[in-house]
C-alpha positions in Angstrom: 83.8 86.5 104.0 81.8 88.6 106.3 78.4 88.6 104.6 76.6 90.6 107.2 76.3 92.6 110.9 73.8 92.5 112.5 73.0 94.5 116.0 70.0 95.0 118.3 69.5 97.4 121.1 72.8 98.1 121.9 73.5 102.6 122.4 71.6 104.3 119.2 70.9 101.6 117.3 67.4 99.7 117.8 67.5 97.3 115.3 70.8 97.6 112.5 71.8 95.6 109.0 75.3 95.9 107.4 74.8 94.6 104.5 78.9 94.4 103.6 80.8 91.2 102.0 83.5 92.1 103.2 86.5 90.1 102.1 89.3 88.7 104.9 92.7 90.0 105.0 92.2 93.8 103.8 92.0 96.5 105.3 88.5 97.3 105.0 87.1 100.9 105.7 83.8 101.2 107.0 82.6 104.8 106.5 79.7 106.9 108.1 78.7 110.3 109.4 79.2 111.3 112.7 76.6 110.0 114.8 75.2 107.0 112.1 76.4 104.3 114.7 79.7 103.7 114.1 80.6 103.5 117.8 77.2 101.4 118.4 79.0 99.1 116.2 82.4 98.8 118.6 80.2 98.4 121.1 78.8 95.2 120.1 82.1 94.1 119.6 83.5 94.7 122.5 80.7 93.3 124.2 81.9 89.9 122.9 82.9 88.1 125.9 83.8 84.0 125.7 80.4 82.6 127.1 78.1 85.6 126.2 77.7 88.8 124.9 77.7 91.9 128.5 76.7 94.9 127.9 77.6 97.8 130.1 74.2 98.9 131.4 74.9 102.8 129.9 75.3 100.8 126.8 71.6 99.5 126.5 69.7 101.0 124.2 67.8 104.1 125.4 69.2 103.2 128.7 66.4 100.2 128.6 68.1 96.9 130.2 65.0 95.3 129.1 66.0 95.4 125.5 68.2 92.7 125.2 70.9 93.5 122.6 72.4 91.5 120.0 75.4 90.5 117.4 74.8 88.4 114.7 77.2 88.0 111.9 76.6 86.7 108.7 79.4 84.5 107.6 80.4 82.7 104.0 82.8 79.8 104.5 83.5 76.9 102.9 81.2 77.6 99.7 78.6 77.7 102.7 76.8 80.2 104.5 76.2 80.4 108.6 74.7 82.9 110.9 76.8 83.1 114.3 75.0 84.9 117.3 75.4 86.4 120.7 73.2 87.6 123.0 72.9 88.1 126.8 72.7 83.9 126.7 75.2 82.4 124.3 78.5 83.4 122.2 78.6 81.1 119.0 80.5 84.2 117.0 83.6 83.4 120.3 83.7 79.7 118.9 84.9 81.1 115.1 86.7 84.5 115.8 88.6 86.3 118.5 87.5 89.4 118.4 89.6 92.5 119.0 88.1 96.3 119.9 90.7 99.3 119.8 89.4 102.6 120.9 90.5 106.1 122.5 91.6 105.2 126.0 90.6 108.9 126.6 88.6 109.2 130.0 86.5 112.2 131.2 87.3 112.2 135.7 86.6 114.2 138.3 87.5 115.2 141.2 86.0 116.6 144.5 87.6 118.4 147.4 85.7 118.7 150.6 86.5 122.3 151.8 85.0 122.5 155.6 80.9 122.9 154.8 81.3 122.4 151.0 82.6 121.2 148.5 84.4 121.6 145.0 85.0 119.2 142.0 87.2 119.4 139.3 87.1 117.7 135.8 90.0 116.6 133.8 90.8 114.4 131.2 92.5 111.0 131.6 94.1 108.1 129.7 93.4 104.9 131.3 95.8 102.5 132.1 96.6 99.8 129.4 97.1 96.4 131.0 99.8 94.8 128.7 100.1 90.8 130.5 97.2 90.1 132.8 99.4 87.7 134.8 103.0 88.1 135.2 104.3 84.1 134.9 106.9 83.9 138.1 110.6 84.4 137.5 112.4 80.4 136.3 114.9 79.5 134.3 115.9 76.1 132.3 116.9 73.8 134.1 120.4 73.7 132.4 123.6 72.8 133.4 126.3 72.2 130.6 128.3 70.5 133.2 126.1 67.9 133.5 124.7 67.8 130.2 128.7 67.1 128.9 129.5 64.8 131.5 126.5 62.8 130.1 128.7 61.7 127.1 131.7 61.1 128.6 134.8 62.4 127.2 132.7 63.4 123.7 130.8 66.0 126.1 133.6 68.9 124.9 132.0 68.4 121.4 128.3 70.1 123.0 128.3 74.1 123.0 127.7 75.4 126.0 123.7 76.9 125.5 123.2 79.2 129.1 123.6 81.9 127.3 121.5 80.8 124.0 118.4 79.1 125.9 118.3 82.3 128.6 117.9 84.6 124.8 114.0 85.7 125.2 113.6 86.3 121.4 114.1 81.9 121.5 111.3 81.3 123.8 108.2 81.6 121.2 109.9 79.6 118.7 110.7 76.8 121.3 107.1 76.9 122.3 106.1 76.1 118.7 108.6 72.8 118.8 106.9 71.5 122.1 105.0 69.0 120.2 108.2 67.5 118.4 110.1 67.1 121.7 106.8 65.6 123.4 107.2 62.8 120.3 111.2 62.7 120.8 110.0 60.7 124.2 108.6 57.8 121.5 110.1 54.3 121.9 111.7 54.3 118.7 113.3 58.1 118.8 114.5 57.0 121.9 116.3 54.0 120.9 117.8 56.1 118.0 118.6 58.7 120.8 120.6 56.0 123.0 122.6 54.3 119.8 123.6 57.9 118.9 124.7 58.5 122.6 126.5 55.7 123.5 128.1 55.9 119.6 129.3 59.4 121.1 130.2 58.3 124.3 133.4 55.9 122.4 134.5 58.4 120.8 138.5 59.9 121.7 140.0 63.3 120.7 139.8 66.8 121.2 135.9 68.6 120.6 137.0 69.7 117.0 137.9 66.2 116.2 134.6 64.3 117.8 132.3 67.5 115.8 133.8 66.5 112.0 133.6 62.9 112.7 129.5 63.1 114.2 129.4 65.0 110.9 130.4 62.6 108.8 128.9 59.6 110.2 125.9 60.7 112.8 124.5 63.8 111.0 122.0 62.1 108.6 120.7 60.5 111.7 120.3 63.5 114.2 118.7 64.8 110.9 115.5 62.2 110.6 115.1 63.0 114.0 112.3 65.6 113.4 112.5 66.9 116.7 116.0 67.4 116.5 116.2 68.7 113.1 113.6 71.5 114.1 115.3 72.6 117.1 118.8 72.8 115.2 117.2 75.0 112.1 115.4 77.0 115.2 119.0 77.9 116.9 120.9 78.6 114.1 119.5 81.4 114.4 120.4 82.5 117.4 123.9 80.2 117.3 127.7 82.5 117.3 129.4 82.9 114.2 131.5 80.7 112.5 129.1 77.4 113.7 128.3 74.8 111.5 125.0 72.5 111.0 126.7 69.8 113.1 127.0 72.4 115.2 123.2 73.4 115.6 122.1 69.3 115.4 124.0 68.6 118.6 122.4 71.2 120.1 119.4 70.4 119.1 119.5 67.0 120.7 121.0 69.2 124.0 117.7 71.1 124.1 115.7 67.5 123.7 117.5 65.8 126.5 116.9 68.9 128.6 113.1 69.1 127.7 111.9 65.5 128.4 114.5 65.5 131.6 111.8 68.6 133.2 108.8 69.2 130.8 107.6 71.1 134.1 110.7 73.5 134.4 111.6 73.6 130.7 107.9 74.9 130.1 108.2 77.7 133.3 111.1 78.9 131.6 110.2 79.9 128.3 106.8 81.0 129.8 109.0 83.8 131.5 111.3 83.7 128.9 108.3 84.3 126.6 106.9 87.2 128.8 110.3 89.1 129.2 110.1 89.3 125.5 106.8 90.2 125.2 107.6 93.5 127.8 111.0 94.2 125.9 108.4 94.4 122.4 106.6 96.9 123.8 109.3 98.9 125.8 110.7 99.3 122.2 107.1 100.3 120.6 107.3 102.8 123.2 110.9 103.7 121.8 110.0 104.0 118.5 106.9 106.7 119.3 109.2 108.9 121.3 108.1 108.7 124.2 110.4 107.9 126.7 110.7 111.4 128.1 107.7 111.8 129.7 108.0 108.4 131.7 105.5 106.8 129.5 107.1 102.4 129.7 105.7 99.2 130.7 106.0 98.7 134.7 105.3 95.6 137.1 102.2 96.3 139.5 100.6 94.1 140.8 101.3 90.9 138.7 100.2 92.6 135.4 102.2 94.5 132.9 100.7 98.3 133.2 101.3 100.8 130.8 100.4 104.6 132.6 100.3 107.6 130.9 101.2 111.4 131.9 97.4 113.5 132.4 95.9 114.4 128.4 97.4 117.6 128.4 101.1 116.4 128.4 101.1 114.3 125.6 99.7 115.0 122.3 96.3 113.2 121.2 98.2 111.5 117.9 100.9 110.6 120.0 98.8 109.0 122.5 96.4 107.2 120.2 99.3 105.5 117.7 100.8 104.6 120.7 98.1 102.5 122.3 97.2 101.3 119.1 100.8 100.0 118.3 100.3 98.1 121.8 97.0 96.9 121.6 98.2 95.5 118.1 101.3 93.9 119.8 99.3 92.6 122.2 96.6 91.2 119.8 100.0 89.6 117.5 100.8 87.4 120.4 97.7 86.2 121.8 96.5 84.9 118.0 94.7 80.8 118.2 93.3 78.8 116.1 90.6 80.8 115.6 90.1 83.6 113.0 90.6 87.6 113.8 88.4 90.3 113.9 90.1 93.9 114.5 87.4 96.7 115.3 88.9 100.3 115.4 87.3 102.9 116.1 88.0 105.6 114.8 91.2 105.8 115.7 92.1 107.1 112.5 91.2 110.7 112.1 93.1 112.6 113.7 96.2 111.2 113.6 98.9 113.5 111.1 101.2 111.9 108.1 103.5 110.5 110.2 101.9 108.5 113.1 99.2 107.5 110.0 102.0 105.7 108.8 103.5 104.5 111.2 99.9 103.1 112.8 99.0 101.6 109.0 102.6 99.5 109.2 101.2 97.8 112.3 97.5 96.7 110.7 99.4 95.7 108.0 102.3 93.4 110.0 99.8 92.6 111.8 97.5 90.7 108.9 100.8 88.9 108.2 101.6 87.7 111.0 97.5 86.2 111.3 98.0 84.4 107.8 101.2 83.2 108.7 99.4 81.0 111.5 97.1 80.5 108.6 94.3 82.4 109.9 92.1 85.2 108.5 91.7 89.0 109.7 89.0 91.3 109.0 90.8 94.7 110.5 87.3 97.0 110.7 88.5 100.1 110.3 85.1 102.9 111.5 85.9 106.5 110.2 83.4 109.2 109.0 86.0 110.8 106.3 85.3 109.1 103.1 88.5 107.7 101.9 88.3 109.4 98.2 88.3 112.9 99.0 90.4 112.6 102.6 93.6 110.2 101.5 94.7 109.2 105.1 94.8 105.7 104.4 97.1 104.2 101.5 96.6 100.0 102.3 97.8 98.8 98.7 94.5 96.7 99.0 92.3 98.0 101.3 88.3 97.5 100.5 85.8 100.5 101.3 82.3 99.9 103.1 80.0 102.8 103.5 77.3 102.2 105.9 75.3 104.1 106.0 73.3 102.9 102.1 71.6 106.0 101.0 67.8 105.5 99.1 68.4 108.8 97.0 71.0 107.7 94.3 72.6 108.5 91.3 70.5 108.2 87.6 71.6 106.4 85.1 71.7 109.0 82.7 73.0 111.6 84.8 76.2 109.1 85.7 77.2 108.4 81.9 76.9 112.6 81.4 79.5 112.6 84.0 81.8 110.0 83.0 81.4 111.4 79.3 81.8 114.7 80.0 85.5 114.7 78.4 85.0 113.4 74.9 85.6 116.1 72.6 82.2 116.8 70.9 80.8 117.5 74.0 83.4 118.8 76.2 83.0 122.2 76.2 79.4 122.9 75.4 79.1 120.0 79.0 81.6 121.8 80.6 80.2 125.4 80.0 76.6 125.0 80.0 75.6 122.0 81.3 77.5 121.8 85.0 78.4 125.5 85.3 76.2 128.8 84.7 75.8 130.4 81.2 72.3 132.2 80.2 72.6 131.4 76.6 71.0 127.2 76.0 73.0 124.8 74.2 71.4 122.0 72.0 73.7 119.1 70.9 71.3 116.0 70.6 73.4 114.9 68.0 76.5 114.5 69.9 75.0 112.8 72.7 72.6 110.6 70.5 76.6 109.2 69.0 77.7 108.9 72.8 74.8 106.8 73.9 73.6 109.4 76.3 70.0 110.9 77.1 69.1 112.3 74.0 66.6 114.9 75.3 69.5 116.1 77.3 71.2 117.3 74.6 68.9 120.7 74.9 70.4 121.7 78.0 67.5 124.0 78.5 65.6 120.1 79.0 68.9 119.5 81.4 68.5 122.3 83.3 64.7 121.4 83.8 65.8 118.1 84.8 68.3 119.1 88.3 65.6 121.8 88.9 62.8 118.9 89.3 65.6 116.6 91.6 66.0 119.7 93.9 62.4 120.1 94.5 62.1 116.7 96.2 65.8 117.1 97.7 63.3 120.4 99.4 60.7 118.8 99.9 62.3 116.0 101.5 61.7 112.6 99.1 63.7 110.0 99.5 64.5 109.1 95.4 66.2 112.2 94.3 69.5 112.4 92.3 71.9 113.7 94.7 74.0 114.5 91.4 71.2 116.7 89.7 70.6 118.0 93.8 74.5 119.2 93.3 74.7 120.3 90.3 71.5 122.1 90.6 73.3 124.2 93.4 76.0 125.1 91.9 74.9 126.5 89.0 71.8 128.2 90.8 75.4 129.6 92.7 77.0 131.4 89.9 73.5 132.5 88.6 72.8 134.6 91.6 76.5 135.5 91.7 76.6 136.7 87.7 73.3 138.4 88.1 75.0 140.3 90.9 78.0 141.7 88.7 77.5 145.2 87.1 78.7 145.6 83.5 78.6 143.1 80.7 82.4 143.2 80.0 82.4 141.9 84.0 79.6 139.8 83.2 81.0 137.4 80.6 84.7 137.6 81.5 83.0 135.6 85.2 81.2 133.4 82.4 84.7 132.4 80.7 86.4 131.6 83.9 86.8 128.8 84.8 86.1 126.6 87.8 83.4 127.6 90.7 86.0 129.0 92.9 87.6 131.1 90.4 84.1 132.5 89.2 83.5 133.9 92.7 87.2 134.8 93.7 86.6 136.7 90.0 82.9 138.3 91.6 84.7 139.2 95.0 87.3 141.5 93.0 84.8 142.8 91.3 82.7 144.1 94.0 80.0 141.3 94.6 80.2 140.3 98.5 80.4 136.7 98.3 78.8 135.1 101.7 81.7 132.4 103.2 78.9 130.0 103.1 78.4 130.1 99.5 82.9 128.9 99.4 81.8 126.2 102.4 79.2 124.7 99.9 81.6 124.3 97.5 82.5 121.1 99.3 79.3 119.9 98.7 78.6 120.0 95.5 81.8 119.6 93.5 81.7 116.4 94.7 78.1 115.8 92.9 80.4 116.1 89.9 83.1 113.2 89.8 82.3 109.7 89.6 84.5 106.3 89.9 84.2 103.1 88.6 81.9 99.9 90.5 81.9 102.6 93.7 78.9 103.4 95.7 79.9 107.2 94.7 76.0 108.4 95.8 76.4 107.2 99.7 78.7 109.6 101.2 77.0 112.3 98.8 73.6 112.3 100.5 74.9 111.8 104.1 76.4 115.5 103.8 73.1 116.3 102.3 70.8 114.7 104.6 72.4 117.1 107.5 70.1 119.0 108.8 73.1 122.1 108.9 73.5 121.3 104.8 70.7 121.0 104.0 69.4 124.5 105.7 72.9 126.2 104.2 72.0 124.9 100.5 68.3 126.1 101.3 69.1 129.5 102.2 71.9 130.3 99.8 70.1 129.7 96.8 67.0 131.4 98.1 65.0 128.8 97.3 
């Protein structure tokens, strides 16, 4: 678990600690309004190098290079709590975590042209190259010769399958790499003695290839299975074998591979390294095809010893296609680099502008990466930075996602107000609360007995007392106090707006019909239909005041509302709209 993240002197953050308690192996949505510091958090992680923190000059706090940046993680592991620090001199985080940061690759580019005695400059947006493989390994192939291998076993050699095609399959390479350790152990004295005895028994056999395989299936299979390297190789090779091949075929093929490996380890490893690269290149090509970007000539190319994806000018590819394609390729790159450390993946607002189809696609790649990391018995922390509150913008559909609000607000919902919102649908108070508390109605009601029976604040059973409370909280908000109840403020604004509009309607019948109309937007529409000029700002503010009428169990409902209320423009709109 990552208990907290502390950042010092990075971009807009002087010093800031996020107490989060992030659970591993679950997509974690870190929510904060624009301008709060999400990109500063991403920049801090992106600055982590192997031995130290290296922050670009332009990302120092206030541009002051004398202010040393620092990133501190407090983690809980194996029942204990430890602190990992990265700064300009050391990086203890790298000892425990492999860190990756994914951001938009869109960059501004200025082009200058000399026109005689003057110079002109034009600006454009371009997408930086994505380096998929930093260093392409030299071409190599396995030092396997089926003729030589068969000759090694005399007349029994005809029972061996030709592995040229199988060993040349790039999809097999990573599996072979994972078995290096077992194959090394096959060089031990005991295993070598066993292989020599098996070889001698095979050389003594005569008959057709099928005859020898049938004999080996009865007399050698158990001995071959007992050699761990051969058994593991047989399991792997069976996944790539041709139809009709049996277990004894796989075991004899495993024997061939062990002998090839021990015969020239360097050549074997060089071949696997190159074939693994080919497999990686093919996987990147498949990803690009999946996103339909090949017609724009977006494809991996080998350039100056690296595998690189170059993109067309930003105008020629959609934002969603660009971001989702880059994201999927980045995650595939990370997947192939999983080491013995846990993984932190920071995603800086890649999701916020994707359409539904691309959003589903990139969430699939995150889910897949979590699975791959767990298969390696490691933990992963996918930290998805977003300004969209997942409770209202249903962008994310992970089955086990966790939500953390980075901006913790001092203003918080009053426990009595939360209880009232939670019990508002109780039949004994539903009509009164819906009409006289959460909406405007000029006639007061008294339901103290019902409030007392439900365990609600009894004094608020008098609707006049309740509205006096919301007005007092509104006054705190206007005076910029930090201890107001954001839900009470939203309630006050909604009721006051409805009152202003109600009082602008001419005719008692129309006023009564307004009060009988359900939902604030419908009330506003009714008023417009009856000649009232309702400013568009009133409609826009519905996104604010309606949010404070709903609560969720075990959720910080206050922070997202406060982040809106504390916006200077929103504050001005609210005060101006209700004339307070």
